[in-house]
C-alpha positions in Angstrom: 41.4 -22.7 -10.7 38.2 -23.0 -12.6 34.7 -22.5 -11.3 31.6 -23.6 -13.1 28.3 -21.9 -12.6 25.7 -24.5 -13.6 22.0 -23.7 -13.8 19.1 -25.8 -15.1 19.8 -25.0 -18.8 23.2 -23.2 -18.9 26.8 -23.8 -17.9 29.3 -21.0 -17.4 32.9 -20.9 -16.2 35.3 -18.6 -14.5 38.9 -19.4 -13.9 41.9 -18.6 -11.8 45.0 -20.3 -10.3 44.7 -23.3 -8.0 46.2 -26.8 -7.9 44.3 -28.8 -10.4 40.9 -27.4 -11.4 38.5 -26.2 -8.7 35.1 -26.0 -10.2 31.9 -24.4 -8.8 28.6 -25.5 -10.1 25.7 -23.4 -8.9 22.7 -25.5 -9.8 20.0 -23.2 -8.4 20.3 -19.8 -6.9 18.3 -18.8 -3.8 18.0 -16.3 -1.0 19.9 -16.9 2.2 17.9 -18.6 4.9 18.8 -18.0 8.5 18.8 -20.8 11.0 16.8 -20.4 14.2 18.4 -20.6 17.6 17.6 -24.0 19.0 18.6 -23.8 22.7 20.6 -21.9 25.2 24.0 -23.0 26.4 25.8 -22.7 29.7 29.3 -22.7 28.1 31.5 -19.7 28.8 33.4 -19.9 25.6 33.3 -17.2 23.0 31.2 -19.3 20.6 27.7 -20.1 21.7 26.9 -23.8 20.8 23.3 -24.9 20.4 22.2 -28.3 19.3 19.4 -30.7 18.5 18.9 -33.9 20.4 16.3 -36.7 20.5 15.1 -38.8 23.4 15.5 -42.6 23.2 12.9 -45.4 23.1 10.3 -43.8 20.8 9.5 -44.8 17.2 9.2 -41.3 15.8 11.2 -38.9 18.0 10.4 -35.3 18.5 13.6 -33.2 18.5 14.1 -31.4 21.8 16.3 -28.6 22.9 18.7 -30.4 25.2 22.3 -30.4 26.4 22.4 -34.1 27.3 25.2 -35.9 25.3 23.9 -38.2 22.6 24.3 -41.9 23.3 26.1 -43.4 20.3 26.3 -47.0 21.6 25.1 -49.8 19.3 22.2 -50.6 21.7 20.8 -47.1 21.6 18.2 -45.6 19.3 20.3 -42.5 18.8 19.4 -40.0 16.2 21.9 -39.4 13.4 21.7 -36.5 11.0 22.4 -37.6 7.5 21.7 -34.5 5.5 20.6 -30.8 5.6 18.5 -29.5 2.6 18.5 -26.0 1.1 15.4 -25.0 3.0 17.0 -25.8 6.3 15.2 -29.1 6.8 17.2 -31.7 8.5 17.0 -35.4 7.5 17.9 -37.8 10.2 17.7 -41.6 10.9 17.2 -43.8 14.0 16.6 -47.4 14.9 13.1 -48.4 16.2 12.3 -50.9 18.9 12.4 -53.7 16.4 15.7 -52.5 14.9 13.8 -51.1 12.0 15.5 -48.2 10.3 13.5 -44.9 10.3 14.0 -41.7 8.3 12.6 -38.4 9.5 12.5 -34.8 8.6 12.9 -31.9 11.0 12.0 -28.2 10.2 14.4 -25.8 12.0 11.9 -23.0 11.6 8.6 -24.6 12.8 10.3 -27.1 15.1 8.1 -29.8 13.6 9.0 -33.4 12.7 7.7 -35.6 9.9 8.2 -39.4 9.5 9.3 -40.0 5.9 10.0 -43.7 5.5 10.8 -47.0 7.4 12.9 -50.0 6.3 11.8 -53.1 8.1 15.4 -54.2 8.7 18.6 -52.8 10.3 20.3 -50.8 7.6 23.3 -48.4 7.7 22.1 -45.2 6.0 24.9 -43.4 4.1 23.1 -40.6 2.3 19.5 -39.4 1.9 17.8 -36.4 0.2 14.2 -35.3 -0.4 13.0 -33.2 -3.3 11.6 -29.7 -2.9 8.0 -30.9 -3.3 8.6 -33.7 -0.7 7.2 -36.3 -3.1 10.5 -38.2 -3.8 13.1 -39.6 -1.4 16.5 -40.8 -2.5 18.4 -43.1 -0.1 21.8 -44.7 -0.3 22.7 -47.4 2.3 25.0 -50.2 3.0 23.3 -53.6 2.8 26.0 -55.7 4.4 29.6 -55.3 5.6 32.3 -57.1 3.7 32.6 -59.7 6.5 28.8 -60.3 6.5 28.7 -60.8 2.8 31.5 -63.4 2.9 30.1 -65.2 5.9 26.6 -65.4 4.2 28.1 -66.4 0.8 26.5 -63.3 -0.7 29.3 -62.4 -3.2 26.8 -61.7 -5.9 24.9 -59.2 -3.8 25.9 -55.6 -4.1 27.4 -54.0 -1.0 25.6 -50.6 -1.5 22.2 -49.8 -2.8 20.7 -46.5 -4.0 16.9 -46.2 -4.1 14.4 -43.6 -5.4 11.2 -43.9 -3.4 7.8 -42.3 -4.1 6.5 -41.0 -0.7 3.4 -39.0 -1.6 2.0 -41.5 -0.6 4.6 -44.3 -0.1 4.4 -46.3 -3.3 6.9 -47.5 -5.8 10.7 -48.0 -5.2 13.3 -47.7 -8.0 16.8 -48.9 -7.8 19.2 -46.3 -9.1 22.5 -48.0 -8.2 23.5 -51.4 -6.9 27.3 -51.3 -6.7 30.2 -52.1 -4.4 31.2 -48.5 -4.1 29.6 -45.9 -1.9 27.2 -43.4 -3.4 25.9 -40.1 -2.1 22.6 -38.5 -3.3 21.4 -34.9 -3.4 18.3 -33.4 -4.9 18.6 -29.9 -6.5 16.2 -27.2 -5.3 14.7 -24.5 -7.6 14.8 -20.8 -7.0 12.9 -19.8 -3.8 9.3 -18.9 -4.5 9.0 -20.9 -7.7 5.8 -22.9 -8.0 5.8 -26.7 -7.5 7.4 -28.4 -10.5 6.8 -31.8 -12.2 10.5 -32.2 -12.7 13.2 -33.0 -10.1 16.9 -33.3 -10.6 19.1 -35.5 -8.5 22.9 -35.7 -8.2 24.6 -39.0 -7.6 28.2 -38.8 -6.3 30.2 -42.0 -6.4 33.4 -42.8 -4.6 34.5 -44.1 -8.0 35.2 -40.4 -8.7 32.3 -39.2 -10.9 29.1 -37.2 -10.5 25.9 -37.9 -12.4 22.7 -35.9 -12.7 19.3 -37.6 -13.1 16.2 -35.9 -14.6 13.0 -37.2 -13.0 9.5 -36.4 -14.2 6.5 -37.0 -12.0 2.8 -36.9 -12.5 -0.4 -36.9 -10.4 -2.7 -39.9 -10.6 -6.0 -40.6 -8.8 -6.3 -39.5 -5.2 -3.5 -37.1 -5.6 -0.9 -39.9 -5.9 2.5 -38.6 -7.2 4.3 -41.2 -9.3 7.4 -41.2 -11.5 6.5 -40.8 -15.2 9.7 -42.0 -16.7 9.5 -45.5 -18.0 12.6 -47.6 -18.0 15.9 -46.0 -17.1 15.8 -42.4 -15.9 17.6 -39.8 -18.2 21.0 -39.1 -16.8 24.1 -36.9 -17.7 27.6 -37.1 -16.5 28.6 -33.9 -14.7 32.3 -34.6 -14.0 34.8 -37.5 -14.0 38.1 -38.0 -12.2 37.0 -36.3 -9.0 39.5 -35.7 -6.2 37.4 -33.5 -3.9 33.9 -32.1 -4.0 31.7 -29.9 -1.7 28.0 -29.2 -1.8 26.7 -25.8 -0.8 23.0 -26.5 -0.1 22.0 -23.0 0.7 23.1 -21.5 -2.6 22.9 -24.8 -4.6 26.6 -24.7 -5.6 28.8 -27.6 -6.4 32.5 -27.1 -5.9 34.9 -29.8 -7.1 38.6 -30.4 -8.0 39.8 -32.5 -10.9 43.4 -33.1 -12.0 43.8 -30.8 -15.0 46.5 -28.3 -14.3 50.0 -28.2 -12.8 49.8 -27.0 -9.2 50.8 -23.4 -8.6 50.1 -23.4 -4.9 51.7 -25.5 -2.2 48.8 -27.8 -1.4 49.3 -31.6 -1.2 46.5 -33.5 -2.9 45.9 -37.2 -2.6 44.8 -38.3 -6.1 43.8 -41.8 -4.9 41.3 -40.9 -2.2 38.1 -39.0 -2.9 36.9 -36.5 -0.2 33.3 -35.3 -0.2 32.0 -32.4 1.9 28.3 -31.9 2.7 27.1 -34.9 0.7 25.4 -36.7 3.6 27.4 -37.9 6.5 28.8 -41.5 6.6 30.3 -41.2 10.1 32.4 -44.3 10.1 33.8 -43.7 6.6 34.4 -40.0 7.1 36.7 -40.6 10.1 38.7 -43.0 8.0 38.8 -40.8 5.0 39.8 -37.7 6.9 43.2 -38.9 7.7 44.0 -39.8 4.0 42.4 -37.0 1.9 42.6 -33.3 1.4 41.1 -31.3 4.3 39.6 -28.5 2.2 36.4 -26.5 2.4 34.9 -23.6 0.4 32.9 -20.9 2.2 30.9 -18.1 0.6 29.0 -15.2 2.2 26.1 -13.0 1.2 28.5 -10.1 0.8 30.2 -11.9 -2.2 33.2 -13.4 -0.3 34.7 -16.6 -1.6 37.2 -18.4 0.7 39.0 -21.7 0.3 40.3 -23.1 3.6 42.7 -26.0 3.7 44.9 -27.7 6.3 48.5 -28.2 5.3 51.1 -30.7 6.2 53.9 -29.5 8.5 57.5 -30.9 8.8 57.6 -29.8 12.4 55.7 -32.1 14.8 54.6 -29.3 17.2 53.3 -27.0 14.5 50.0 -26.8 12.6 49.7 -25.1 9.2 46.6 -23.9 7.4 45.8 -21.5 4.5 42.9 -19.3 3.8 42.6 -18.3 0.1 40.6 -15.0 0.0 39.7 -15.4 -3.7 37.5 -12.2 -3.6 40.6 -10.3 -2.5 43.3 -11.8 -4.6 45.6 -13.2 -2.0 46.0 -16.0 0.5 47.3 -16.1 4.0 49.2 -19.2 5.4 49.3 -19.5 9.2 51.8 -21.5 11.2 50.8 -22.1 14.8 53.2 -23.3 17.5 51.2 -25.6 19.7 51.2 -25.3 23.5 51.0 -29.1 24.0 52.7 -31.4 21.5 51.4 -34.9 22.4 51.4 -36.4 18.9 48.5 -38.7 19.6 46.3 -35.7 20.4 47.1 -33.7 17.2 44.3 -33.6 14.6 43.5 -31.6 11.6 42.2 -28.1 11.8 38.4 -27.9 11.4 36.8 -24.9 9.6 33.5 -23.2 10.3 31.6 -20.6 8.3 30.3 -17.8 10.6 29.3 -15.4 7.7 31.5 -12.4 8.6 34.2 -14.7 9.9 35.8 -18.0 9.0 36.8 -20.0 12.1 39.9 -22.3 12.1 39.5 -24.6 15.2 41.8 -27.2 16.7 40.2 -28.7 19.9 42.3 -28.2 23.0 44.6 -25.8 21.2 43.2 -22.7 19.5 40.3 -21.0 17.9 41.1 -18.5 15.1 38.3 -16.2 13.9 39.4 -14.6 10.6 37.5 -11.5 9.3 36.8 -12.3 5.6 35.5 -8.9 4.7 38.7 -7.1 5.8 41.4 -9.8 6.0 44.2 -7.4 5.0 45.1 -6.4 8.6 45.5 -9.3 11.1 44.4 -7.1 13.9 40.8 -7.6 12.9 41.0 -11.4 13.4 40.8 -13.0 16.9 43.2 -15.7 17.9 42.2 -17.5 21.1 44.0 -20.2 23.1 43.4 -22.1 26.3 40.1 -21.8 28.0 39.1 -18.9 25.8 39.3 -21.3 22.8 37.5 -24.2 24.4 34.1 -25.2 22.9 32.7 -27.8 25.2 30.4 -29.4 22.7 33.0 -29.8 19.9 36.0 -31.7 21.2 36.9 -33.5 17.9 37.8 -32.3 14.4 35.2 -34.4 12.5 32.9 -31.4 11.9 31.4 -29.8 8.9 29.7 -26.5 8.3 26.7 -27.4 6.2 24.9 -24.1 6.8 26.1 -20.7 7.7 26.7 -20.5 11.5 25.9 -24.2 11.8 28.2 -27.2 12.3 27.6 -30.9 12.2 29.6 -33.2 14.4 30.2 -36.2 12.0 31.5 -38.3 14.9 28.2 -38.4 16.8 25.7 -37.2 14.2 24.6 -34.0 16.0 24.1 -30.6 14.5 24.8 -27.3 16.3 24.0 -23.7 15.8 27.2 -21.6 16.4 27.3 -17.9 17.1 29.6 -15.4 18.7 28.3 -14.6 22.2 28.2 -10.8 22.7 28.5 -10.9 26.5 31.6 -13.1 26.4 33.1 -11.0 23.6 32.6 -7.8 25.7 34.2 -9.6 28.7 37.1 -10.6 26.4 37.4 -7.0 25.2 37.6 -5.8 28.8 40.1 -8.4 29.9 42.4 -8.3 26.9 46.0 -7.2 27.4 47.2 -7.0 23.8 46.2 -4.3 21.3 45.6 -6.8 18.6 43.0 -8.6 20.8 41.4 -5.4 21.8 41.1 -4.1 18.3 39.7 -7.4 16.9 37.2 -7.7 19.7 36.1 -4.0 19.3 35.5 -4.4 15.5 33.8 -7.8 16.0 31.4 -6.2 18.5 30.7 -3.2 16.3 30.4 -4.9 13.0 29.0 -8.3 13.9 26.2 -7.5 16.4 23.1 -5.4 16.0 23.6 -1.9 17.5 21.8 -1.5 20.8 22.1 1.2 23.4 23.3 -1.3 26.0 26.1 -2.6 23.7 27.2 0.9 22.8 27.1 2.0 26.4 29.4 -0.9 27.5 31.8 -0.2 24.6 32.0 3.5 25.4 32.6 2.7 29.1 35.4 0.4 28.1 36.9 3.1 25.8 36.7 5.7 28.6 38.7 3.4 30.9 41.3 2.3 28.4 42.3 5.5 26.5 45.8 5.3 27.9 46.3 1.5 27.5 45.8 1.2 23.8 49.2 2.2 22.3 48.9 1.2 18.6 45.4 2.5 17.8 43.0 5.2 18.9 39.9 3.4 20.3 37.7 6.5 19.8 38.6 6.7 16.2 38.0 3.0 15.6 34.7 3.2 17.5 33.4 6.1 15.3 34.7 4.9 12.0 33.6 1.2 12.5 30.2 2.3 13.8 29.6 4.6 10.8 30.7 1.8 8.5 28.3 -0.6 10.0 25.4 1.8 10.0 25.8 3.2 6.5 26.9 0.3 4.3 23.5 -1.3 4.2 22.1 1.8 2.6 23.2 0.9 -1.0 25.3 -1.6 -2.9 29.1 -1.1 -3.0 29.0 1.6 -0.4 31.2 -0.7 1.8 34.0 -0.2 -0.8 33.9 3.6 -0.6 33.6 4.4 3.1 36.6 3.9 5.5 36.3 1.0 8.0 39.4 1.8 10.0 41.8 4.6 10.9 44.8 2.3 10.5 46.9 2.3 7.4 48.9 -0.8 8.4 49.6 -3.1 11.3 53.0 -4.2 12.5 51.8 -6.1 15.6 52.3 -9.9 15.9 50.3 -12.7 17.5 52.4 -14.7 19.9 53.1 -18.2 18.6 51.6 -17.5 15.2 53.4 -16.6 11.9 51.6 -15.4 8.8 52.8 -15.4 5.2 50.8 -13.5 2.5 50.9 -14.4 -1.2 49.3 -12.7 -4.1 47.2 -15.1 -6.2 45.5 -14.6 -9.6 41.9 -13.3 -9.5 39.2 -15.6 -10.7 37.9 -14.5 -14.2 34.1 -14.5 -14.5 32.9 -15.6 -17.9 29.2 -15.1 -17.6 27.1 -12.0 -17.9 24.1 -10.5 -16.1 24.8 -12.5 -12.9 22.7 -11.8 -9.8 23.0 -12.3 -6.1 26.2 -13.9 -4.9 27.9 -13.8 -8.3 27.1 -10.2 -8.9 28.6 -9.3 -5.5 31.6 -11.5 -6.1 32.2 -9.8 -9.4 31.9 -6.4 -7.8 34.5 -7.4 -5.2 36.9 -8.6 -7.9 36.5 -5.3 -9.8 37.3 -3.4 -6.7 40.5 -5.4 -6.3 41.5 -4.6 -9.9 41.1 -0.9 -9.3 43.3 -0.9 -6.1 40.5 -1.2 -3.5 42.3 0.7 -0.7 42.3 3.9 -2.9 38.5 3.7 -3.3 37.9 4.4 0.4 37.2 8.0 1.3 40.0 9.7 3.2 40.4 13.2 4.7 43.6 14.4 3.1 42.0 16.8 0.7 39.4 17.8 3.3 42.1 18.8 5.8 44.0 20.9 3.2 40.9 22.7 2.0 39.7 23.4 5.6 43.1 24.8 6.6 43.1 27.0 3.5 39.7 28.4 4.2 40.3 28.8 7.9 43.6 30.6 7.5 42.9 32.3 4.2 46.2 31.2 2.7 44.8 31.4 -0.8 42.5 33.9 -2.6 39.3 34.3 -0.7 36.6 32.1 -2.0 33.5 33.5 -3.7 30.6 34.3 -1.5 28.5 31.7 -3.4 31.0 29.0 -2.6 31.1 29.7 1.2 27.3 30.1 1.2 27.0 26.6 -0.2 29.4 25.2 2.3 27.4 26.6 5.3 24.1 25.6 3.7 25.5 22.0 3.8 26.2 22.3 7.5 22.8 23.8 8.1 21.2 20.8 6.4 23.2 18.4 8.6 22.2 20.1 11.8 18.6 20.3 10.7 18.7 16.6 9.8 20.2 15.8 13.2 17.5 17.7 15.0 14.8 15.4 13.5 16.4 12.4 15.1 16.6 13.7 18.7 13.6 15.7 19.8 14.3 15.1 23.5 16.1 17.6 25.7 19.8 16.8 25.4 21.6 15.8 28.6 24.9 17.3 27.4 24.9 21.0 26.5 25.9 20.7 22.9 24.3 22.0 19.7 23.3 25.2 21.5 25.5 27.7 19.6 27.0 28.4 16.3 30.6 27.4 15.7 32.1 28.9 12.5 35.1 26.5 12.2 33.1 23.3 12.9 30.3 24.3 10.6 32.9 25.1 7.9 34.4 21.6 8.3 31.0 20.0 8.4 30.0 21.7 5.1 33.3 20.8 3.5 33.0 17.2 4.5 29.5 17.0 2.9 30.7 18.5 -0.3 33.8 16.3 -0.7 32.1 13.1 0.4 29.4 13.8 -2.1 31.9 14.3 -4.9 33.7 11.0 -3.9 30.5 9.0 -4.0 29.3 10.6 -7.2 32.5 9.4 -9.0 31.8 5.8 -8.1 28.0 5.5 -7.6 26.6 7.4 -10.5 23.9 4.8 -11.0 22.5 5.5 -7.5 21.4 9.0 -8.4 22.1 12.5 -6.9 19.1 12.5 -4.5 20.1 9.2 -2.9 23.7 10.2 -2.6 22.7 13.5 -1.0 20.7 11.6 1.6 23.6 9.1 2.2 26.1 12.0 2.8 23.7 13.8 5.2 23.1 10.6 7.1 26.9 9.9 7.3 27.9 13.3 8.7 24.9 13.5 11.0 25.6 10.0 12.3 29.2 11.1 12.9 28.1 14.1 15.1 25.6 11.9 16.8 28.2 9.3 17.8 30.3 12.0 19.4 27.3 13.2 21.3 26.6 9.5 22.2 30.0 9.2 23.8 29.6 12.5 25.6 26.1 11.5 26.9 27.4 8.2 28.3 30.4 9.7 30.1 28.1 12.5 31.3 25.8 9.9 32.9 28.6 7.8 34.2 30.2 10.7 36.1 26.9 12.3 37.0 27.7 15.8 35.7 25.2 18.6 35.3 25.1 22.2 34.1 27.3 23.6 36.9 30.3 23.4 34.7 29.7 27.0 33.6 29.8 28.2 37.2 33.4 29.4 37.3 33.5 30.3 41.0 33.9 26.6 41.9 36.7 24.1 41.2 35.8 21.0 39.2 35.2 17.6 40.7 37.0 14.4 40.0 34.3 13.3 37.6 34.6 16.6 35.7 38.3 16.1 35.4 37.7 12.6 34.0 35.3 14.0 31.4 37.7 16.8 30.5 40.4 14.1 29.8 38.0 12.1 27.6 37.0 15.3 25.7 40.6 16.0 25.1 41.0 12.5 23.6 37.9 13.0 21.5 39.4 16.3 20.2 42.7 14.5 19.4 40.8 11.7 17.6 38.8 14.3 15.6 41.9 16.2 14.6 43.6 13.0 13.5 40.7 12.1 11.2 39.8 15.8 10.3 36.2 15.2 11.4 33.8 17.9 12.7 32.6 18.1 16.3 29.2 19.1 17.5 28.7 22.9 17.9 29.3 23.8 21.5 32.0 21.1 22.0 34.9 23.6 22.4 32.8 25.8 24.7 32.1 22.8 27.0 35.7 21.6 26.8 37.0 25.1 27.7 34.5 25.4 30.6 35.7 22.2 32.1 39.3 23.2 31.6 38.8 26.5 33.5 37.2 24.6 36.4 39.7 21.7 36.5 43.1 23.0 35.5 45.6 25.2 37.3 46.2 28.5 35.4 49.6 27.6 33.9 48.3 24.2 32.6 45.2 25.9 31.3 47.2 28.5 29.4 49.5 25.7 28.1 46.5 23.8 26.7 45.3 27.0 25.0 48.6 27.9 23.5 49.0 24.3 22.1 45.5 24.2 20.6 44.1 21.6 23.0 41.6 24.2 24.3 39.9 26.6 21.9 38.7 30.0 23.1 35.0 30.5 22.2 32.9 33.6 22.4 30.2 32.0 24.6 32.7 30.7 27.2 35.0 33.8 27.3 32.0 36.2 27.6 30.6 34.3 30.5 33.9 34.1 32.2 34.5 37.8 31.9 31.0 38.7 33.1 30.6 36.2 35.9 33.9 36.2 37.7 34.6 39.1 40.1 37.9 41.0 39.9 39.9 39.4 42.6 43.7 39.3 42.0 43.5 35.6 41.0 40.6 36.2 38.6 42.2 39.3 37.2 45.2 37.2 36.3 43.0 34.6 34.7 41.0 37.1 32.7 44.0 39.1 31.5 45.7 35.9 30.4 42.6 34.9 28.4 42.1 38.3 26.9 45.8 38.5 25.8 45.2 35.3 23.8 42.0 36.2 22.0 42.1 36.4 18.2 41.5 39.9 17.1 38.0 39.4 15.7 36.8 37.6 18.9 38.6 40.1 21.1 36.7 43.0 19.7 33.4 41.2 20.6 34.1 40.2 24.1 36.6 42.6 25.7 33.8 45.1 26.2 32.2 42.8 28.8 35.2 43.3 31.2 35.0 46.8 32.7 38.4 47.0 34.2 41.4 49.3 33.9 43.7 46.5 32.8 41.3 45.7 29.9 40.9 49.4 29.0 44.6 49.8 28.9 44.9 46.8 26.7 42.2 48.1 24.3 43.9 51.5 24.1 47.3 50.0 23.3 45.7 47.8 20.7 43.9 50.8 19.2 47.0 52.9 19.0 48.9 50.0 17.4 46.3 49.6 14.7 46.1 53.3 13.9 49.9 53.6 13.7 50.0 50.6 11.4 47.5 52.4 9.1 49.6 55.6 9.3 52.8 53.8 8.3 55.6 56.1 7.2 53.4 58.9 5.9 54.1 62.5 6.9 51.3 64.8 7.9 50.9 67.4 5.1 48.7 69.9 7.0 48.7 71.5 10.4 47.7 69.3 13.3 44.5 70.7 15.0 44.6 71.2 18.7 42.7 68.7 20.7 41.4 69.5 24.1 39.7 66.3 25.1 41.4 66.5 28.5 43.2 69.8 29.4 46.7 68.7 30.1 50.2 70.0 29.4 52.0 66.8 28.6 53.6 67.3 25.2 54.4 63.6 24.3 50.8 62.7 24.9 49.5 65.8 23.1 51.7 64.9 20.1 50.4 61.3 20.1 46.8 62.2 20.4 47.1 64.8 17.6 48.7 62.3 15.3 46.0 59.7 16.0 43.3 62.3 15.5 44.8 63.0 12.0 44.5 59.3 11.1 40.9 59.2 12.4 40.1 62.2 10.3 41.1 60.2 7.2 38.3 57.7 7.9 40.3 55.0 9.6 38.5 53.5 12.6 39.6 49.9 13.5 36.8 49.5 16.1 33.8 50.6 14.1 31.4 48.5 16.2 32.6 50.1 19.5 32.0 53.9 19.2 33.5 54.6 22.6 36.9 53.4 21.5 38.6 56.5 19.9 41.4 59.0 20.5 39.6 60.4 23.5 39.3 56.9 25.0 43.1 56.4 24.4 44.0 59.8 26.0 41.8 59.2 29.1 43.1 55.6 29.5 46.7 56.8 29.2 46.2 59.4 31.9 44.5 57.0 34.3 47.2 54.5 33.8 50.0 57.1 34.4 48.3 58.5 37.5 47.9 55.0 38.9 51.6 54.2 38.4 52.5 57.5 40.1 50.2 56.8 43.0 48.1 59.9 42.3 44.4 60.3 42.3 42.8 60.9 38.9 39.9 63.3 38.8 
């Protein structure tokens, strides 16, 4: 495959593997221009269809937003769209009351019309184009049919005529071609923002399989009349010969074409005898005839540097449809074979392809609609395959459609143009009603990556997640929501960041789409042979470089982070320097401070109200490691910018968890009573506890930090909602984490009934040593005193080890008692204390005297005696 990048003065190539040569000529680069929404639609299909229509019976129609079908009968004055220019202006034609042929121009942005020219006879316009300055009009039309020419004895008159007309004002007319073969015309447009030029360039594409370029110079005469300066024949140059297929990309001024130069390396059948043109005007009668004989192939590009070749393939099985999508920016193609639900042969047509920017749509009316994610085509679970009523597009019931502009289609059968977009309300409904994980995941990613983030959209997605945590078996919806949302929010911050941040938690996908098989083949990457490219070509080159360097390995992952966090948490290696830990916690402090600037309102959910050593450690480590990862690949961005990106990423992560909590908090109408342990939890609290457990599971799976206070809130709900044995089981298995805030409040607020004593003692027994020393003092109870004394004795004896006392044991009279075993123990412990060993330095009352008194109290209690 060879592509050619053709500007005004230079010609460059890049090549790859494709049947024959596929060339791309970019004749003028420009910024992408969005198309305005033209009307609303009552269809319930996933794709919103909006179109332009004109009323009948007027000489210069004003385009109206309407849903009335266009009348295409011979007696009507129906509007036919014949071309769409780079600036989004639509050229159309219609018949006047006297059967005159009119040409008009419609601006999609201003919704204004302009009458360009009128022929005082009934002509069949094939192709039409206007230059950027709107001073020249090129028109190709059929003068007579073959039958008319024979009947009128007009053998010497050419069947087709191509004219160049001065229209500022209407003046001279030049004949460019008078031949018996069909010709298409297309003016080239300069870079957006360039001043008006005195030179225009025009492409002529002939069905005799060649393309020519005309150079036209104009001048201004009296009364601002613009006329052609060239005397005699216009300068021309042959662009290409032996065409098989060609496509014009008006938005980016690129010319794609195929010529028979190389042996085919891919299984695509090409008809060498029949030329197929795409987006070179719309000859409706001829296009329908050509479609069944020539290659159904279209090239789509996106502003993100994606380059896709879509083609329909012949199948040996009558009830199957085959089509391939060549993701040239990824280095592979996918061939899909679809088993059709209804196999009436007379209804089967070729697949139509549409460019929806982030997606390429393969559409077979009455059968299926396949939306393929072109940014991440590696996993099929990010592509939507719809059938039945879900795939129905009421306005598009035939396959004679083209996609001249992004998110726009032109029905070549009736000459109407439509704006096409994915409807968010229907997509959310599809997400809620889907039964298969592949559909849920594709709809979820489409909603998060394709639409602008709004609070209402996020709320509905979070509600769906909270209701379907147990129905998604092959992926974690919380993980996908967080990762995809972060990816969408962050990737616009700097170029190539999309190649470094994760966009999914899945490593692979083994699910299948019923009735669809997919084969993936590796293809050669295109080789760019020009330097200092900008815009699309720069981004395409960046995509190709990422593929060369094993793109999946460029994405940040948490393996190293998990290992480092575990080492620091459990101190399995030498203790890090104080400076290292101080830097880690300083990172966490910056994240939390950054987050505070976003949300100055009082938070509904009681989070971010305490310090959490483990989560702040993980937070700081993530900042450090993500920063190192980005610095390796984005050195040209600069340290200051990368620091900001990393802070935004981690702060957004915490904010998303808080967003989930806030929505479920509102939905179940919870309030601060969760820290009142004398009441049992409500049904709503139990539902929130379950969701928090799944958030914790998702966070552990991705090794991501949680907002400080999350574990306290989770434990508080657990105490209120769970029976004791289940609560302890959750604690022992790491689902619930004992925090100082929650345990202290539980020990202080609950009275010492038998049930509460059992709960408190079970909690105290499971406290880590450092935390236990802080909070046990808040429970003034013999059981707790006995436990503290035992722990103290154990620690002192561990310090003593096997050493023998080398000097006399002093007599201790803390409590006058003649109980030799106790006396011996207290004397031995006193000896250890005298050597400066004191495990509970912050609790002065815990000493040998405390142990002796506690032992006596406990013994007297067991004997049923009163202690005095």
